[in-house]
C-alpha positions in Angstrom: -22.9 2.5 1.3 -21.1 4.4 -1.6 -17.4 5.1 -1.1 -16.2 8.6 -1.0 -15.6 10.4 -4.4 -12.0 10.5 -5.7 -10.5 14.1 -5.4 -7.5 15.3 -7.4 -5.3 13.5 -9.9 -7.3 15.2 -12.7 -4.4 15.1 -15.3 -3.4 11.6 -14.3 -7.0 10.4 -14.7 -7.1 12.1 -18.2 -4.0 10.3 -19.1 -5.4 7.0 -18.0 -8.8 7.6 -19.7 -6.9 8.5 -22.9 -5.1 5.0 -22.8 -8.3 3.1 -22.3 -10.1 4.9 -25.1 -6.9 4.2 -27.5 -6.9 0.6 -26.3 -3.1 1.1 -24.8 -3.8 0.7 -21.3 -1.3 -1.8 -20.1 -2.9 -5.1 -18.6 -0.6 -5.0 -15.6 -0.1 -1.7 -13.8 1.7 -0.5 -10.7 0.4 2.8 -9.3 3.1 3.9 -7.1 3.7 7.3 -4.9 3.6 8.5 -1.4 1.7 7.1 1.1 -1.8 8.6 1.6 -2.3 10.3 -1.8 -5.1 7.8 -2.9 -3.4 5.4 -5.1 -6.2 2.5 -4.2 -9.1 5.2 -4.6 -7.5 5.9 -8.1 -7.3 2.3 -8.8 -11.2 1.8 -7.9 -11.9 4.9 -10.2 -9.9 3.1 -13.0 -11.8 -0.2 -12.3 -15.3 2.0 -12.6 -14.0 3.4 -15.7 -13.3 0.2 -17.3 -16.4 -1.5 -16.1 -18.9 1.3 -16.7 -21.3 0.6 -19.8 -21.9 4.0 -20.9 -20.1 6.4 -23.2 -17.9 9.1 -21.6 -17.6 6.7 -18.6 -17.4 6.4 -15.7 -20.9 7.8 -15.7 -21.5 7.1 -12.1 -25.1 6.1 -12.7 -25.2 2.9 -14.4 -25.4 -0.5 -12.6 -21.7 -1.3 -13.1 -20.8 2.2 -11.7 -23.1 1.9 -8.6 -21.8 -1.5 -7.8 -18.2 -0.2 -8.0 -18.9 2.6 -5.8 -20.5 0.2 -3.3 -17.6 -2.3 -3.6 -20.2 -5.1 -4.7 -19.4 -5.5 -8.3 -18.6 -9.4 -8.8 -15.8 -8.4 -11.3 -13.9 -6.2 -8.9 -11.6 -8.1 -6.5 -9.9 -5.8 -4.2 -7.0 -7.4 -2.3 -5.0 -5.6 0.6 -3.1 -6.8 3.7 -5.2 -8.8 6.2 -4.4 -10.5 9.5 -3.0 -14.0 9.1 -6.2 -16.4 9.2 -5.8 -18.7 12.3 -5.8 -21.7 10.0 -2.3 -22.2 8.9 -3.2 -23.4 5.6 -6.8 -21.8 4.7 -8.8 -23.0 1.9 -9.9 -20.7 -1.0 -13.4 -20.2 0.4 -12.1 -19.1 3.9 -9.8 -16.4 2.1 -12.9 -15.2 0.1 -15.2 -14.8 2.9 -12.4 -12.9 4.9 -12.0 -10.5 2.1 -15.8 -10.1 1.6 -16.2 -9.3 5.1 -13.4 -6.8 5.1 -14.5 -5.2 2.0 -18.0 -4.9 3.3 -16.4 -2.9 6.3 -14.5 -0.5 4.0 -17.8 0.3 2.1 -19.7 0.8 5.4 -16.8 3.4 6.2 -17.4 5.0 2.8 -13.8 3.8 1.9 -12.4 5.8 4.6 -9.7 3.3 6.3 -6.5 3.5 8.2 -3.4 2.0 6.9 -2.8 -1.7 7.7 -0.9 -2.6 10.6 2.5 -4.0 10.6 1.3 -7.5 11.4 -1.0 -7.6 8.3 -0.1 -9.1 4.9 -1.1 -10.4 1.7 -0.5 -14.3 2.2 0.0 -17.2 0.0 -3.6 -18.4 0.2 -4.7 -15.0 -1.0 -2.3 -15.3 -4.0 -3.8 -18.7 -4.7 -7.2 -17.4 -4.6 -6.4 -14.5 -6.9 -4.9 -16.7 -9.4 -7.8 -19.1 -9.4 -10.4 -16.3 -9.9 -8.3 -14.6 -12.7 -9.0 -17.4 -14.9 -12.6 -17.4 -14.6 -15.2 -15.9 -16.9 -16.3 -12.4 -15.8 -19.7 -12.7 -13.8 -21.4 -9.3 -15.1 -19.4 -7.3 -17.3 -17.0 -8.0 -20.0 -13.8 -7.6 -17.9 -12.4 -8.6 -14.4 -10.4 -6.1 -12.4 -8.2 -7.2 -9.6 -6.6 -4.4 -7.4 -3.8 -5.2 -5.0 -3.3 -2.7 -2.6 0.1 -2.2 -0.5 1.5 -5.0 -3.0 4.9 -4.9 -1.4 3.2 -6.7 1.8 3.2 -9.9 -0.3 4.7 -12.3 2.1 7.1 -14.8 0.8 6.8 -18.4 2.5 8.4 -21.6 2.3 6.7 -23.8 0.0 4.8 -21.1 -1.8 6.8 -21.2 -5.1 3.9 -22.7 -7.2 1.7 -19.8 -6.2 4.3 -17.2 -6.6 5.4 -18.6 -10.0 1.5 -18.7 -11.0 1.4 -15.0 -9.9 4.2 -14.0 -11.9 3.0 -15.8 -14.8 -0.5 -14.0 -14.3 1.3 -10.7 -14.2 3.1 -11.3 -17.4 0.3 -12.8 -19.6 -3.0 -11.9 -17.8 -6.2 -13.2 -19.7 -7.4 -11.0 -22.2 -10.4 -10.0 -20.2 -8.2 -9.1 -16.8 -6.7 -6.0 -15.9 -4.3 -6.3 -12.6 -3.5 -2.9 -10.8 -1.0 -3.1 -8.1 -0.2 -0.2 -5.8 2.7 0.5 -3.6 4.0 3.2 -1.5 7.4 1.2 -1.5 7.8 0.0 -4.9 11.6 -0.7 -4.0 10.5 -3.2 -1.6 8.7 -5.2 -4.3 10.3 -8.3 -5.8 12.3 -7.4 -8.9 10.4 -10.2 -10.6 7.1 -8.4 -10.0 8.5 -4.8 -10.7 9.7 -6.2 -14.2 6.3 -7.4 -15.2 4.2 -4.3 -14.5 4.3 -0.8 -16.1 4.6 1.7 -13.4 2.5 4.9 -13.1 3.6 7.6 -10.6 0.7 9.0 -8.4 1.8 12.5 -7.3 0.8 14.6 -4.3 -2.8 16.1 -4.2 -3.2 19.7 -4.9 -4.3 21.5 -1.9 -7.7 22.5 -3.3 -8.5 19.0 -3.9 -7.5 18.3 -0.1 -9.7 20.8 0.9 -12.8 19.5 -1.1 -11.8 16.0 0.3 -11.9 17.1 4.1 -15.0 18.9 3.4 -16.8 16.0 2.3 -19.6 15.2 4.9 -18.5 11.6 5.5 -14.9 12.5 5.6 -15.6 15.4 8.0 -17.8 13.1 10.4 -14.8 10.4 10.3 -12.2 13.1 11.0 -14.4 14.9 13.7 -14.6 11.7 15.6 -10.7 11.8 16.1 -10.2 15.6 16.7 -12.0 18.8 16.0 -9.2 20.5 13.7 -10.2 23.0 11.3 -10.2 22.5 7.4 -7.0 24.7 7.1 -5.3 22.7 10.0 -6.3 19.3 7.9 -5.3 20.5 4.7 -1.5 21.5 6.2 -1.3 18.2 8.2 -2.1 16.3 5.0 0.6 17.9 3.2 -0.8 16.6 -0.2 -1.6 13.2 1.1 -5.1 13.2 2.7 -4.9 9.4 3.5 -2.5 10.2 6.4 -5.5 12.3 8.3 -7.2 8.8 8.6 -4.0 7.0 10.1 -4.1 8.7 13.5 -0.7 8.9 15.4 0.6 5.4 14.1 2.4 6.7 11.5 4.1 9.4 13.6 5.1 7.2 16.3 6.7 4.8 13.7 8.4 7.4 12.1 9.8 8.9 15.3 11.0 5.6 16.3 12.5 5.0 12.9 14.5 8.3 13.2 15.8 6.9 16.6 17.2 3.9 14.8 19.1 6.1 12.3 20.3 8.4 15.0 21.6 5.1 17.0 23.2 3.8 14.0 25.0 7.1 13.2 25.9 7.5 16.9 29.5 6.6 17.9 28.4 5.7 21.3 27.6 1.9 21.3 25.1 2.4 24.4 22.9 4.4 22.2 22.6 1.2 20.0 21.7 -1.2 22.7 19.2 1.3 24.4 17.5 1.9 21.1 17.4 -2.0 20.6 15.9 -2.6 24.0 13.3 0.0 23.6 11.7 -2.1 20.6 10.3 -4.3 23.1 9.9 -8.0 23.0 8.0 -10.3 21.1 4.5 -9.0 21.8 5.6 -5.5 20.1 6.1 -7.2 16.7 3.3 -5.1 15.1 4.5 -1.7 16.3 8.2 -2.9 15.2 6.7 -3.8 11.8 5.2 -0.1 11.4 8.6 1.2 12.5 10.4 -0.8 9.8 8.2 0.5 7.1 8.7 4.1 8.2 12.5 3.3 8.4 12.4 2.6 4.4 10.7 6.0 4.1 13.2 7.8 6.2 16.0 6.3 4.4 14.6 7.1 1.2 14.2 10.8 2.3 17.8 10.8 3.4 18.9 9.6 0.0 16.8 12.2 -1.8 18.2 15.2 0.5 21.7 13.8 -0.1 21.2 13.8 -4.0 19.6 17.2 -3.6 22.9 18.5 -2.0 24.9 16.8 -4.6 26.3 14.1 -2.1 26.0 10.8 -4.2 28.0 8.8 -1.9 25.7 9.5 1.1 22.6 8.7 -1.4 24.1 5.6 -2.1 24.7 4.5 1.3 21.0 5.2 2.3 20.0 3.3 -0.5 22.0 0.3 0.3 20.9 0.4 3.9 17.3 -0.1 2.6 18.4 -3.7 1.9 19.3 -4.3 5.7 15.7 -2.9 6.6 13.9 -5.5 4.1 15.9 -8.5 5.5 14.7 -7.3 9.1 11.1 -7.1 7.9 11.3 -10.7 6.7 12.7 -11.7 10.0 10.0 -9.7 11.8 7.1 -12.0 10.1 8.6 -14.9 12.2 8.6 -15.5 15.9 11.8 -13.4 16.5 12.0 -10.7 19.3 12.1 -7.0 17.9 15.0 -6.3 20.3 17.2 -8.9 18.6 16.4 -7.9 15.2 16.8 -4.1 15.7 20.1 -4.9 17.6 21.5 -6.6 14.3 19.8 -3.8 12.1 21.3 -1.1 14.0 24.9 -2.7 13.8 24.3 -3.1 9.9 23.1 0.4 9.3 26.3 1.8 11.3 28.3 0.1 8.6 26.6 1.3 5.7 25.1 4.8 6.6 27.4 8.0 6.3 
């Protein structure tokens, strides 16, 4: 099962290819941009370009290219948020088996997958496994490629300092035969120690003609038709330059609506609005949906800051940016066994003091 081709980003691909040809491609990259623009698919294209053995690569025909397209290349390691394994301290073999199964599922779906739920993350055992594999000799080609999707989902854990430090050292000085490609829709949520060790590359929205070609791909069309029977123009408009949004269903929309309700409650002088909004987040069993809401809230605040800057209101932009810190603290709390109602109540009070 080959994954769907990459559509769009021609100018960025050309720049990356030129950097590879000139031998100036950074060993640790961060591809960042709006959610759904194809950052991880671009990272896979870059991996194919680096692993291809033919001139004018990626040729798409050699064994290396085929293996990357099938997500079976032994020197390509794709890390992304996963549910926490039942074993509180899984061994590295369990982690590898879990990712092998998850990657095979993505290959079977032609690389078409929804965004991870709010309860999924990149846990310390995964980081340990990544660091261990990074020092090994490539199995087939001359390089190893590690793609770390949604890198902001790396979950800090008590007692994980050694793994975190090892990962930071790996980012700073990866082996000569290793390329690390992180992707993130929320680069501001990454640890500063990570951001300082990677070269950031902005991935823009996809042009409508490329979105149209994507939604008309037979495998994509079949997947989208199973969700709804919208026309191609309707899907291009709905994607708004980020075709990955079409694969997520209504989860993102619900999270964004809920996030805006939290902002409205925080800026509403009536305390009853704060209370009712906090209660509506549900109890402990609703943590997954609440985590999605917190992610959406970071995006909503980012939009608020950009709108304020556009209007020349630097004070409002700064207050929105400061408010993100409160959301990031809430995200850390939501990873534990804490009721979303309690977290939301504190978060709304905090936002009411910073937002203007």
